[in-house]
N, C-alpha and C positions, 0 to 999 in steps of 0.2 A: 730422652724423652720428653724433656720440659721444653727444650729449645725447638724439640719439630712441633710439638703444641702453637708453641707464641708466633711460628714461621706459619702455620695453616691459618691462625685467626687474623695474621696482618694481612696475607693473601685475599682471604674472604672479604674483608672490610674495604680493601681497596679495591675488588673487582664490582661488590654490590655498590659503589658510590657510582659507578659508572652507568651510560644511559643503557636502557633495556635490550635496546638494537645493536649493541657493539659484539656481534658474533665471532671475531677473530682474538677476541678478549675470553669469551665465553668457550669458545673451543678448544684454547692453550690450557684455560683451569681444566678442562672435563680430560684430556688426555694425560695430563699430570696429577691428578687429583682421586683421590680416595673418597671424595664425596658424594651422595646422589647427586644426579643432577637435577631431580625434581626437588628435593626439600634442603639438599646442602648438607644433609646428616650424613656424620661418617661413623655412626657407634652402630647402626642396624646391619644385619646381615644383609647384602649387596648382590644383586645379579649384576655382569659384566657382558656387554654385548660385545658380539663377537665380530661385528661389523664394523661397527665406529668407534668400538672399544669406551664409549659412554657406560655408568653405572645408574641402576635403579635400587633403591633398600624395599625392600620385600612389602614394609606398610606403605609405601607410594604405589606399589604394583595393587596391592591390592584394593586402596582407596580409591585413587584417581584412574586404576585401567582394570575394573573387574572383569573384564571382557578377555582378559589376557592371563597365560598361565607365563610359570617364569621362564619355562624352554622357550616361548616365543619371543619373549625378553632376551633371552639368550642369542636366540640366531638372530631376529631382528628387533631392534627397541624401537619405542614410539617416535623417536629422533628421525629414525631410518624409514619411517611411516609418515613420516612428515604431520604426526597429529598428537605431538608429545604437547603437553599442556601446562608445563610449568609459565611462570610470568613472563620471563625471557623470550620464548619463543612464539606464546599470544602475541606477544609487541613484535614479532620478525614479518618482515614482508615477504618471507622466500616463495611462498605460493604465487605471487603475482609472477616471479620471476618461472616457477614448474609449468604453470598454465600455458599450455601451448595452443589452444583453441585458435583455430583460425578459419577461415572461409574463401574456396578457390574464386579466382578472376571468374571464370563460367557463371558460377554461382551469384556472385556480385553483379553480373550482366542482368543477370535470369531478375534478382532480386529489384534491380533497378527498376525495372520495367513492372514489377509487380505495384510498386511505389507508385508509379505516375501512372497506371491505368486506372488507380483507385485514388486518385488526388487529382487528376485532370479536371474532372466535371466540375467541383467547387473552384479550381482556377480561372475555368470560362465564367463563372457566375460571378466573382470577384471582377474579373476584366469587365464585364459588362455595367457592372453596379459604378465601377470607375469611369467608364464611358458614359453613362446614365449624368454623373456627379458632374462632368467635365461639360455635358451639353447644357447642364441649368446654369452652370457657370458662364457659359458663353452666352445666354440669355438676359444674365443678369447686366454684364460688362456689354451686351449689345454687339457682339462681333461672332466672327466664325469659331467654331469646336477648336480648329486649328492654331486657332492664335492665342487658347487659353495660356497660361502661363502659372504654374502651381508652384508655391514658395516653400520651400526644401527646409527642413527641420535639422537642424546638428545635435543629434543624440548623443551623449557618451555611452562607449558601447554596452557598459552594465545598466544604461536605465531601462527604464519598463514606460510605457505610453499607454494609460486607460484612458475611457472615455470617463467623461465628467458625470455623465446622465446614469448611463449603466451599467457601468465599473468591470466593461469588458476590455479586450486587448486591442489597440488599433495599431494593425499591420503596415497600413501603407496612405492612403489618400484619406484625411479628414478634413473637419473644419475647428480651425482654433480664431480664438480672438490674438488682437493685436501684440499684447504684452505677455501672450503664452499660460495664460492662469487656467482659461478652460478651451475644454476639448469635447468635441462632437463628433461619436463614430459616422459612417455614412449609414450604418442602418438606423438610428436613431434621426438622422437628418431625411431620412425616406420616409419613416413613420411619423415624424412631426409633420411633414408636409401633406400625408393621406389621413391625418388624423386619429392614426392607430396606435399612438402613443399607450405603452398601458398605464407608465405611471403618472400619475397627476402633482405630485408634491413639488414640483417646480415652474416657473414662471418661463418658460420658454415658447415664442411662437415663432412663426414664419411667414413671409410678406407673400402676399400673391404672386412674386416675379419669383419666387422660393428661395430667396436670400432669407437668412435665422441671425435674429439679432442676440448678442452676449445679454444674456441673464441679470438680473441684479444682485448685489451682493449677498441678498438675502437667501438667494438661491442658488449661491456656487457661484455666481457671476464674479467680474473684476469691475474694475474702472471704464473698462469700454462698453460699460451698457449702453445700448441705441445704437451702438454700431456693428455691422454684420461681419459676422466670421469669415475668416479667410478660407479659402482653401489651401490645404498644405498636404507635403506628402514627405514620408521618410524617406523611402527609397529614391535613386536617382532618377530623372524624367525617363517614360519609357519603360520602366525595370518591368514591370507585370505582363504588358504587350510582348517586351521582347523574349521574356522567359516562357510565354504561351506559345509565342512562334516557336520557338525551340522545344518547346516539350510537344504538340503537335507533330514537329518533324520527323522523333522516335517514336511515339506511341506505337506499341503492337497489340491490337486489338484481341486477335486470335489467341494470345497467350493463356487464359482462362480454358480455352475451349480445346487446348490437346491434352491429351494423356487419359481423359476418363477418369473414371473412380476411382480414389483408391483407398475408399472404404472399406475395411474387415471387421467390423462389427457383427456381433448374432443379431439375428433379425429377431422377433419377438417369438417366433416359431422354436428359436435355440439353433436353427441352421447359419453357417456360415453365409454373409452376404454372396450371391452367384457376381457380382462385380470382380470379385477377385480368387485365388484360390488360396491365398495366406490362410494357415492355419495359426494365427498370434492370438496371445490372451488378452484379448479384447474382447469386451461384452457389453451390452446395454441392460437394461434393468427393465423386466417384461413390461412396466409401464412407460417406456423412453423416461424415466425418470433422470437418466445421466449418462454419460460417456466414458467408459473407462479405458484407457489408452497406453499401450506399453511405453516405456523408455525407449528412448531412439537408442541406448545401447542393446534392447533386447531383438530390433527388427533392424536387419542390415541396410535395407533401402525400402521408402513408401513411407516412412514415421510420418516426415514432414508434411507430406503432401497427405497424409489421412488425417491430421489435426488440422489443414488448413480447410478442408472440407468442410468440416464441423464447425470451425471459429467463422468460417465464411456465412454461416447460417446462425451464427448469435448462440454457439451451444456452450455452456461450459464444458471444460474438458478434466480430467482426472487422470494424472501419471502415477503410475503407483513405482515405490520405492527407490526414489531419486538420490536419495542419502548413497545407496549401495556403491554408488559410482566416485562416491567422494574419498579422500584420506582416511574417514571416520573420526575426524577431530571431535571430542565431546559438544554437545551440545547443552550438557547441565549447567541448568543456570549459574550453579555455584562455579565451575569453572569460568563462564564467561563474567562473573564479579571479579573471578581473581586475574583476569586480564584488564581490567580498569585498575586495581589496588595502587599500581606505582602512577594513575591518572590524578592528579589534583584541581582541586575547585581554584576560583581566581583568588582566594584568600590562603592556597596553599595548605588548605586539611584534606585531607581523603574524604573521598566522597561517602560517608554512611549514612546518610539518609537520604528516601526518594518521595519523589512524590508520583501517589497513588488513588485510585478511584474507588471510595469504597460501596459495592454495587449494590446496600440495599437504599441509601440516601442520595447517590451521584454525588455526596460531597466529596473534597479533595482531603487528604491525610497525610501529612508528613509522617513516614516509618522508616526504623532502622533496617537498612538491607539484611539483615541477616535475619531478623526478626518477619519480614517479609518473605525469605525464602524458608522459611522454617514452617510458616502457614502453607505454603505452596506445596512441601512434601507431606506435611503430619494434618492441613485443615485449622481454622482458626475460629474463635468464638467470642461474642461480642457481648453486650449487655442483653438481658433479658434470657441468656442460653441462645440467642439468635447464631446461627452460623453466618460467620462472614467472608465475603469473596472479594476480594482485591485486585485489581489490574493496575500495574504500571500504566503511569500515565506518558511517559514520555521518557526510554531508556535504551541505549546510552543518552544521557539529558543534555548534553552542553556541545557537542559538534556531531558530524555524521559517522552512521556506521563505520563504515571503513575507515577512519581517521581514529576512531576509539577503537576499534575489535579489528584490525588487518587480518589478521587470521581466520576471524571466525567469517570476513566479508569476502577473502577467496574461499572459503569453503563453499559458501553458499553459491557462490557464481560458479562454481565447477559444480552443483549438484542439481543448477536450473536446465529444465528440459528445454529444448527448441531455443537454444541460445542466439538462434538468426533473430529471435523475435524478443527473447528476455535480456542477454547482454546489456548489463546499464553504459556501457563502455566504447564497444563496438557491434554491437548486434544490428546487422545490414537493415533488417525489417524494424528495428525499433524505431521510430520516424525523430523520438527525442536527442539521441545520439547526434543527430545532425546539426545541433545548434553549434555555432561557432565557441572556441574556448572562451572568448573575452566577452560573451554574453552573458547575462545572467538567467541562470538555468531554473526549471520548476523543481522542488523538493518531492524528487519519486521514489526515493528510498535507496538500498533497502531499510525497515525498520521493524524492530520486534515489538512483538505484543505477548507479553508474559503477565498471565492471570490463572487464579484459581478456577475451579470448576466441581459442578457437581453432576451425578447421572440424573437424580429426578428433578424433575421440572416443579420448581417452587412456586413459581407466582409472582414472587416479590423477591428482589436479592440476589436473582440470577446475575453469572458472570455472563453478561453475552454484548452481542455487536448488537444494537438497533438496525434496523430496514432503511437502507440506505441504497444510492447509486453512485459508483467512483467517478471521477472525473476523467481518468484513463482507465484499458484495461492494465488487471493486475493478475499477479500471481501469487500463491499463498502455499509456503510451505510449513507443513509441522514436523517441526524439529526435535521437539522431546515432550513427551506426555509424564504423569505423575498422578495415579487412579489414587484418591482419597474415598472413604468410606462416613457416611454421614451416620451419625447416633440417633436412634429413634427420638431422642428429645430436641435434639436440633428439629426435626419437622412439624412436632409439638408446639414447638416455639415459632414457627413460621407460621400454622396452623391458626395460633393464638394473636401474632400481630395482623393477620389477614380480618379477623373479625374486628380485632380493636379498630384498624382501618376503615373497614364499612361503617361500623357504627359512629366513627368520627364524621364521615362522609354524609349519612343521615343525620345526624344532628346540623350540621354546618347547612347542608339543604331547608329543613325544618327552623333555622335561625335567618334563612336568609341572609348570609353575611360570604358573600363573593371574595373580599378582601383575603381572608384566609389565604398565605398561598404556602405554607408549610405545613403537612400532618406526618411528615416524617420525623424520627430520633436523628440529632445529630449524634455520630461516634467521635465518642472524645478515645483518640490513637491508645490512651494508655489503658483503654479498659480490653483493648483487643489482645487475647490471650491465646497461647497454641492451644489445639486438642488438648485435654489430657489424654495419656496413653494408656494408664492403667487404672481409671476410676471404677471400673467396672459395668459400666452403663452400654446396653447392648446395643449393635448397629442394625440401622437397615436392611434386610434380608435382600437376596438377590445378588446376582452376577453385576461385576463391572464390564460396562460396552466395553468394544473392542476398540472403536475409534475413541478419540479425544475431543472432537467438535462436530456438532451437529448443525449440516449448513441447510439453509431454505434459497434458493435461486429463482429468481421470476423471470418468465419469457418476457423479452420486449414488448410482444406485442399485448401483454395483458396489462400493462404499466395503467392505462385510463380504466379497465374494471378494477383493479386493484387499489386505484387513487378514488375512485366513485365508494368500494366497499370501507374503507379504511374512514373518511370523512362520514359516511353513515352511520357508523358504529364507532367515532373517536371516543365517546364516553365510557365506552366498555374497557380502554386501555387505562394501562398505569406507565407511565413515565419516571421510573425507581418507584417511590412507595405514592407518589401520586397521581390522582384521574387525570387525564388528557384534557387540559381545559379548553386549549384552541390549537385552532390547525392553519397554518398557512400555505403550506405543501406536505402532503402527507410523508412524500419520499422523501424528502430533502430536510424537514423537519428533525430528522434522527431522533423522534420519540416513539415511534411504534415496534411493537415485537408481537408477532403472530404466533400464539400459542396454538399446541395440537387441537383447542376448541375451535380456535378460529380459523384456522386452516380446514376445517373439517366444514362450516360455516361455509367459508367460500365458495368451496369444492361445491356444494349443497345447491347456492343461491345462483352461484354465476357462474359454475362451470370449470374456475379457475385453480390450478394447483402447481405448486413449484417443484421443478428439480429437489430431493430429499437426500441427502446421504450422510454418512457418517464420516469424516475426514481421518483417515488412520496415520499411523507415525510414520513418516517418512514419503506421504501422498504430497504433490504438489497440486493446487485447486486453480485453474485458470477462468478468471471471470470476465465474460465481455464487457466491454462498455456500455451502459444502457440497459442491464440487468440489476434490477434489483436485489438485492441479498442482505439476509441475518444471518446470526451466526450464535450457540449457544456452547459453552463449553460445560463439554461431560467430566474431564479431568480437569488438573491444573495442564496447563498447556505453553508452550513457549512455540511461536509462530515468528516467521520473517515472510516478509511481504515486501514485494516489489511493484510499482506501477512502470507502464511502456504504452507507447501508442503504436499502434497495428496500422499499415496500410488499410486493411478489410474493416476496422471501428473505426475508420477517420470522420466518416459522417455524422457517425454517433457523438463522439466528441464535439463535433458543431452543433448538434442539437441538444446536447447536454450546455455547450456554452449558451445556445440563446433560453432555452430554459432557464439560466439563473440571471437572463436580463430582466426577466420580469419578476423576478421575487425583489420584496422590499430594500432597501438602502441597509437597513440593518439587520438582515436576515443573515444568516451564519454564515450560509455558501454563498452570498451575495459578492463573490470577487472571482475574476478568472484567474485563478492561480497556474493553469494550465501553458495557456498563452498558446492555444493547440494553432491557432492561424500564421503565427509566426514560427512556430515546427514546420507546418507545412510547405512554407515559402522554402526554407533553408535544406527541407527535404527535396525537395522537388528539384531545385538549381544543384542540389549535392550529385543526384540520380542523372539529371541531364548531362551535367558535365562529366560524369564517370561514363557514360553510355559513348558520346561524342570522342573522350578520350583526350 
């Protein structure tokens, strides 16, 4: 017996020192081992899988697979279902091999035509702008337009070329100085000549003949000051004109006119839309607040076309039960954390501390990951008996979601509805996937958002995402929730804090001390404690909401009115614990959250109201580009979100890019991170080549 014990220990030590992805060694150990596949314990009672012969102890089944009974494990264990959450399996890439999703050649041709249809108007405008700039260059040089020579810029494949003035991506033609230190996009060149350039902080000037001089060093220029900026290009000569000619030769303008309506939403009267006879589980809110769409799995045909009808109108779409078609891998934050335990930081230490945002003050705090998740499940309390809301700032923190959590990444991809749009690797209608492999790509996710939440609207300290617009389309999946109840004492503390802030504001106004910049309290992480479980204090009465997060999504058409309202009422809003003092752009400043009262005023005064709904567990919310939105957590929530670029909303991405050009240089979103123009060029080239064959 003693010898057998020593052999077992030796075998275990040898295997745990190997790489987590060494599946052959793991499989051999499981077939001949008396250990639990999950915890490697061999003393507790086990259940043997009749299919793969792996063993799971009853303690692990109860702790990590509470939805399973012993007979289920005996028949087919978690490994057989590809949802085992032991550390080895969480770091495996098996699902990437199992995922067989693909698109037929016929559909790819159809999607290529759809891409061309929506991107062609922009390509024509780009070509016209380039022709105009060449005409100006011909006047400057005193030659004919066909004699104009453009200097080509050799850029590394992973380099990005930005306009020094407006910080947006340069896609092809631009003007630059001789030494290559100052570049100006064509839009800035045109605005400089006609006097409409919105920024006034740089000394740029155009001469009467249209030439533009390199600015002085103080304005971002270089030693070429006084010399005219040269016309330069990134692609080969006539690349854009050749691409336009090919695109015009294959465009199918009848594409969107065929097939009729595929919508089977319920009308306001509760009747099925007469455009179709499908009796599907798809409905509209009586006040047109939002669209519920069945999953592609539920509807054999027409689901994608139905989605496209609403998407083309700029309407958000909610898809139900997207987790039902996956393997069932657990999204418990503690399970995700287990997947990272074998990962270490640059110093070789395990990642035990995470950076979180404390919602009352907006301050960053470093907190032990186990303490964070304890508060996620049971609540947390800070100074003055205040309820504490925390949001993980960036998690996993060191690399991409797929590299850190490959199994969860694969699970998320398999959950995505309408993967033609959302698949981040091969979705034919996700324009972003057409960027060549050697080109530096924008960070579109997936990303996790893990935060506490309360059913009550507190007014300060709420776990929320402020009103904003995303740079691209987005899909947000609620993968896990945990309801926590607030104690009455916490609400009392919040009201006391509100009164204190109000008094401080009044005192400051009387003293006329505008330099005071921080009325909020700084939370010492050591003072954050788990909510006591047995202190006898009463909880707030009322049922927990069914949903995990409350969404408000505004229509694109209402953006102007919304901005007018927010600017006029800015002094009534708080950003964290502070009143909003200055507004540069109400949407892009990320400092407004409209409470129930503000939404009521907005409707009464301007007739504007958002789509409002509760996102339930397993629901995917699609947010079109250009739709301002805000979110408040009603429970502790784990969400996974992904950005994508659809052909239908490409023009909105361009509008967003043009909007951020007008923001001050030091603004938080004054950078063209998406580079949608570059994406469009490669998407069009790919679509044309695919059709031509």
